[in-house]
N, C-alpha and C positions, 0 to 999 in steps of 0.2 A: 732551487731549494727542495722542491718536491722530489726531484730525481735523486738528490743526496739522501733524503729520508727513505725513499724507496730502496736505494742501494743498501743502506744500513739494515733495513728490515729484511731484505732478501738474502744478504750475504753475511754481514757481521754477526747478527744475532744468532742465526743457525750455527755458525762456527763457535760462538760463545757457548751455546747450549751443548754442542757436541764435545767441546773440551771439558765441560763440567760433568760429563757422564763418567769420566774416569776418576781415579782416586788421587791423581797428582796434579790437579789443575790449580796450583797455588796462586798464580796471578789473577785468575778469574775469581777464585774464592776470596782473595784479598779485597777485590772490588766490592764483592757482595757484603763482606764484613763491614766495610766503611759505610755502605748504603744502609745496612741494617742498624748500625750504631747511630747514625744521624737521624734516621726515622724513629728509632726507639727513644732516643733522647728527647725529641720533640713531643712524642706521645706522653712520655713520663712527665715532662714539664706541664702539659695540659692537664694530666691526671692530678698532679700535686696542686695545681692552681684550683682545680674544681673542688679539692678538699679544703685547702687552706683559706681561700677567699671567703666562703660562707662562715667558717668557724671564726675567722678573725673579726668579722662583723657581728656575729651572733653572740659569741662568748664574752663575758666581762673580762676586764684585764687586758694584758698585752699578749699577743701570740695566738696560736691556733690550738692550744691544748689546755686551756684553763677551765676544764669541766668542773674542777673542785670549787670554783667560785659561783656556780649556779645555785639557785635556791633548791631546797630539798624536793619540792613538788616537781619542778622542771627536770631535775636529775632523774627522778623516778619515771616520769612519763616519756621522756625523750627516747630512751632505748626501746621501750615497749611500743611506742608509735612507729619507730623505725623498723622494728621486727615485723609488725603487722603489715607495713607497706612492702617490705621485702618478701614476706610470705605470700602476699597477694600477687606480686610480680612473678615469683617462681611458680605459683599455682597456675598462672595463665600460660606458662611456657610448657612446651613438650619436654619430656623427661631428658632427652639428649641435649636440649638447649639449656638446661639448668646447671650443667657441670661447668665449674670454673676453678681457677687456681692452678697451682703447680701440678697437682695430681692429674688434672685434666690434660695438661701439656704432656705429661709422661704417658698417659693413655693414648693420646693422638700420635705420639712418636712410635709407640710400640705396636699399635694396631692399624694406624692410618697414615704412616709415613710422614707425620708432621703436618698434615693438612688441617688447618683450623679456619673456621668460617668467620666472616665479618660479624655475623649476628652474635657469635660467641664473644667476640671482643667487645661489642656494645653492651651485652649483658654484664660482662665482667666490669666494665667501666662504671656502669650505673650502680651495680651491687657493691663494688669496692668503695665508691664515694659514699653511698648511703650508709654502709656499716660504720665507717669512721665518723661521718658527720653526725649520725644519730647516737654516738657514744657507745657503740658495742665494743667489746674487748677484741680489738682487731688490729691488724697491721696493714701497711700499704705495700709491703714488698712482694707478698704473694700475688696480689692483683697486678702489681707492676710487671712481674715476671710473665704472667699470662698475657698482658697487653703487648709486651715486647716480643714475645714469641709469636703471638697472633699476627701482628702487623708485619713481622719479618716473613712469616709463612705466606701471608697474602701478597707480599712483594714477589716472592718466588713463584706463586701461582699466577700472578699477573704477567710475569715474564715467561711463564710456561717452561720453567726449568725442570730438569730431571729430579726425581724424588730424593736422590741422595744429596743433592744441593739444597733442597727444601729442608731436609733434616739438619744440615749444617746451619742454615739460616735461622732455624728455631733455636739452636744452641747459641748463635750470635745474639738473638733477641733476649734470651735469658741472661746472658752475661752482661749485655748492655743495660738491662733493667736494674740489675743489682748494682752495677757501677754507677748508674745515674741516681739511684735512690740513696745510697750510702756515701757516694763519692769514693768508692773503693774498687778501682778497675781490676786489680789483681785477684781479689776475692771473687769478683764477678766471673772472671775466667774460670777459676777453680770450681766455683759453685756450678757453673753450667756443665762442666765435664765430669765432676765428681757426683753431683746430686741428680742432675737431669739426664745427661747422656750416659753416665756411668762408664766412660771410657776415656782414655787419653791417646790421642793420635797426633803425630807431627803435623799432618795436613790440617787437622782441626784447630791447632793452636793459633796459627797465623790469622785466619779470619776472625776468630773469637776474640783474640787480643785487640785487633783493630776495631772491632765493634765496641768493646768495653772502653777503649781509649776515646774513640770519637763520641760516644754517648756521654762520657765524663766531661769532655770539652764543651759539649752543648749545654749541659746543666751548669757547669762552672761559669759560663757566660752570664747566667741569671743569678745563681746562688753563691757564687764565689768558690774559691778553692778549699775552703775549710771543710774538714770531715763532718759527719753527722753530729758528733758530740764534741764539746769543748773539754779536752782532757788535760789535766795538769801533768807535770813531769812525774812519772811513776817509776819506781825501782824497788827491787827486793832488798830489804835492809840486811838480811842475814841468811846464810844457808840453813840455819836452824829452823827456818820457817817451812822447809820442805815437808816435814811430817804433817804439819797443819794444812798445807796445800793439798796433800794427798787425802787427808780426812775430808776436806771440803769437796774434793773431786768425788769421793764416795757418796757424800750427801747429795750433790747435784746429780750424779748418776742415778741415784734412787728416785729423785724428784722427776728426772726425765723419763724414767721407766714408768712411774706412776702417771705421768701426763699422757704418754703413748697408750697406756692401758685404758685410761679414762676415755680418750677419743675412740678407741676401738670398741669399748663397751657401749658407748652411746650410739655408735654406728650400727648396732643391732636393730635400732628402731628405724632404719632407712626405708622399711616397707610402709611406714605410716605416712599419712598425707603430709606433703611438704609444708602446707600452710600451718598445720597443727604443730609440726616439729619446730619450725622457726619461731612461731608465736610463743611456744613454751620456753624456748631459749631466751627470747626477749623478756618474758615474765620472770624467769630465774635471774636475769640480769638486774632487775629492779632493786632488790635489797642490797646487792653489791654496789650499785650506783649510788644509793642513798648513804650507806655507811662507810664504804671504801671507794670514794670517787676516783682515786688514783687508777683504778682498773679501767676507767672509761677511755675510749679512744686508743690512740697509739701508745701514749704514756711515755714518750721520750723526754718530757719535762721532768718526770719522776726519775728516770734513768740519769739524767744530767745532775739532778740534786743528789742522787745516791753517789755518783762519782766524786762529787765535791764534798761528800761527808756531811750533808745538811739534814739528813733524816735519822730518826732514832731507831733503835733495835726493833721494838714491837711493831712500829709502823712498817718497817721493811719486811719483817716476817709475815705480818698480816697481808700486806700488798702482794708479796710473792705467792702465798698460799691462795689468796682470793683469785689472783690472775690465773694460776694453774687450774683451779676448779672451774671458773666461769669460762675460760677459753677452751678447756677440754670438753666441757658440756656443749658449748655453743658450736664448735667445729664438728663434734660428733653428731649433733642433731641436724647438721646441714646448713648452719649459718655460713654464708659465703665470705668468710673472713680470711685474712692472711695470718700465717702462723709464725713467720720469721720475727716480726716485731714483738709479739708476746714472748717468744723464747729469749730475746734480748732483755726484755723487761724482767722476766722471772730470774734469769741468770744474774743480772746486775743487782737486783734487790736481795736475792738469796746470798750472793757472794758478799755484798755489803754488810749484811747482818752477821755473817760468819767473820768478816773482818773486824767488826765491833767486838765480837766475842774474843777473837785472838788478841785484840788490843787490851782488853781487860785482863786476859790471862798472862800475856807476855808484853807488858807495856814497854819494856826496854828494847825489844827486838822486832816487834810487829811492824809491818809496813802500813801504809795509809789505807783507809777504807776504800778509796777510789781504786787502789791497786787490786784489791780483792774483788771489787765490783766488776772491773774489767775482766779479770780472770774468770769470774762466774759467768759473764756474758759468753765468752768463748766456749767454756765448758758446756753450758746448757745448749748452745747452738750445735756444737759438735755432737753431743749425745743424742739430742732429739732428731737431728737430721742424719746422724751417723756419717758425718762428713768432717772428719777432724782437720784435714788440710784446708778446706774452705773456711772453717772456723778460725784456724790459726792465722790465715792470711787476713781475714777480716779484723782480727785482734791487732795485728801489726799495723794495718793501714789506719785503723781508727785511733790508735795511740800514737802512731808515728814514733815509736820508741823501741829500739832494738833490745833494750834491757828486759823486755817482757817476753822475749822469745822462749828462753829456757823454761821458766815457770809455766808459760802458756802451753808449750808442748806437753809438759808433764801433766797438767790438770786436764787438758782436753782429751788426751789419749786415755788417761785413767778413767775419766767420767764416761767416755764412749765405751770402754771395755766393761765397766760395771753395768751399763745399760744393756749392752748386747750379750755379754757372756754370763753375767750373774743372773740376769732376768730374762734372757732370751728374746729381747726386743729388737726388731729390725727398724730401719728408718721409718719415721712417721708416715712419709708418703707411700712407702711400700706397704705399710700396715693398712692404710686406707684403701689402697688398690686391692689388697687381698680381701678386705671386708666387702668390697664391691664385686667379688668374684673374678677379679682380673689379676694378671701377673705381669712381670716385667722381665722379658727375656734379654739377657745381656751376656750370653756366652760369646767367646771370641769368634766362633764361626759365624754366628748370626750378625754380630757387629761388623765383621769384615764384608759380608754379603750386602749389608745395608749401605756401605760406603760407595758402592759402585752401581751404576745404572746399566741396563741392558744395551744402551747405545754404545757403551765402551767396548763391548766384546762381540756384538752382532756381526754376522757376515753380510756385507753389503753387496756382494757379487751375486745378485739374484736377478731373475727375469720373471715377471708376472705374465702368465700365458693362458690362453683359453684351453679348455679340455680337448676340444676337437679342432684340428687344423690340417691343412694340406701338407704334403711332403715338402713343397717349396717353402711354405711358411715356416715349417720346422727347421729347414736348412738356414733360412734367414735368421731365425731366432738363435741358432747355434753360432752364427757368424760373429756375434758380439762376445763369444766365449764366456757365458755365465757359468758359475759353479753349480747354482741351484735353479730349478724351475719351479715356480709357485703356481700350481694349477688352480685356475678359477672355476668355481661352480656357479650355480644360479644365485647363491646367497653369500658369495665371497670365496676366498681361498679354501680349498678342501684337501689339498695334498701337496707334499713337497717331494720332488724326485731329483736325483743328481742329473745334471745335463749330460754327463758322460754316458748314462744309460740310454738316453734318447739317441745320442750320436752312434753308440754301438748298435742300437736296433736299426737305425737307418742304414748303416753300412752293411750289416748282415742281411737285412731284407733286400736291399738293392742287389747285393751279390747273388742271393738265392733266386730272386725273380729274373735276373739277367740270365742265369744258367738255365732256368726253366722256360725262358721266353714268354713270361707273363707280364702283362701291364701292371704297374704298381697301383694300389688303391688310391682313390681320390682324397680321402681324409684318414687321419690317424686319431684314435681315441687314447689319450695319454693315460687313462685309467685302465686300459686293457693291455697295453704293451708290457713285456717283461721289464720290470724296473724295481729298484729298492725304494718303494714309496713309503713316505712317513705321514701319519695323521698329524694335522696341525691344529693349533688354537691361537687366538690372538693375544698379544700382550701390548700394553701401551708403552710408547717410547720413554715416558718418564719413569717407568717401573724400575725398581732396584733388582739386583740378582736374587734377593730373598723373595720378592714378589714373584719373580719368574719361576723359582723352584716351587713355590706354593701353587702356581698355575699348572705346572707339570703334574703335580700330585693330584690336584682337584679334577683336571680334565683327562688325565691319562694320555695326553698327547705325546707324540714323539719329537715334535719340533714346535717352536713358537715363531710366528711371524710378527715382527715389531711394527706397529702402526701408530700414526698420530692423526688426530682430528684437525684437518686443515680448512674445512668449510662445512656448513650445515649438511649433514647426511653424507659427507665425503671423508673417508679415511685413506690416508696415503701410507703405503707399505715401504719401510726403509731397509729392512734386512730380516734375517732369520737367526734364531738361537737354538742350539741343541743343548740338552742337559749335559752332555760331555764337555761342551764349551765352558759351562760354568764350573764344572769340577776341575777342568784343566787350568782355568784361570786362577782358581783358589789355590791349587797345588803350586802353581808358578809363583804366586805372591808369597807363599809360605817359604819357598826354597830360596 
């Protein structure tokens, strides 16, 4: 048994890693997608249990969202106490440990190749549970995406996979989290590629689809196969409703732009102490909790009532406006809240209110309030996230009704255009990144370089050799026919020279000394013989081609030797990479 385990460790795993270095490792990526989905599904189940179990026992009534049934004093004190606790927690953490949510995942992908720490996952788990349980205006999908991405990244780090594979695992975790939260695997896939990765690749689809499907299966074993909302049969009664749908799209586009602007404006106070900011957010939440308790928690019970036409116009308008204000203020001030749930709430209530207006204006042709509530959900999600395809897929999977496709496409694209073109707003996540002084590079060149590891293009035909050696040792070294000689110094490799240069020198020197009748020298100094030597710098085996190019730029080296940490204080060299290799590979992939 031990021999089998040792054989797997020494033979199969290195081959698995080496295959993953390239861009075409579909079978290996498929395995990773399945593992990521199962792991993420289990984590999301635990996360939902941590939220629902205390709320079901603490809140009066049935279910885990009955904040409206609490007495006024408890409703007022609960979010304030929760905010103070969260503020103290964040205050005790280092600044880099406070970052949570989808924005943090995008930052780690863009600047750190998707490496996410276990501590970050723990902080997100605790903060995500606390925000919802304490009645903050929060969603659970944002924290769920962080958790899925974090544990998938940790899986890749534990397996010591190349960085391009870890990036794919992060996308798998994001898709699996959305799939497990809403029971919408297709929208999970599109969300991961459209919102987080911002790219569509054939190689990326396979593992991400498998992750979304396997996560959905895990959660369906516990919660069943029903979608997040119970939706009645919905259809558009008349084509005459299209102008009204367009008018609603404009209204929702304006609301989405106002929400993004509010979050951005509140983000200007990020230099203030985190304890102060989160405490102020909790204090501002108090009057909303007292007078409009529907804004507390996730609010999916209110969304469900809206879809079934159980709420009046003024309550819907008041809840939508209050949710927009308090969520924008809270997130802008640094409350570790999810944003996807609130956008669903805002869109449903605003769409439902406009549906009631349409019913009063056109009683003979207007569709049901639930129809407009669902359209509003998709439109607000698409406009705030600037992800129309993900929003449309979510709308289709939540309604399971193909009749909503045409009006859904119309309202989502129109609302997204109003937000982006009329008001110049980017995605909420990109806006938050920009307010933090960060950017998200998604040019085709950078994306292509990130999909490949240096292990896929490095030249393995190298020989590590001492700087000084005898002629006999030099001849033995050349007998193995290496292409490159990596010259060792006192502190590791110092130079790279073509083996053919040493062979030519030995041949010319031997010929010259024979003609002159002189004994050859006892030792050679490889740093002194005529050769086309290149200065070298190290790069880790897991690094992507983008990281390798950055290493060339920062070190001004002419070649990189690829190394991996195999034991304490021991680095093993696997190959070398020239900048021309990277350029040739990219040109080849384009052609």
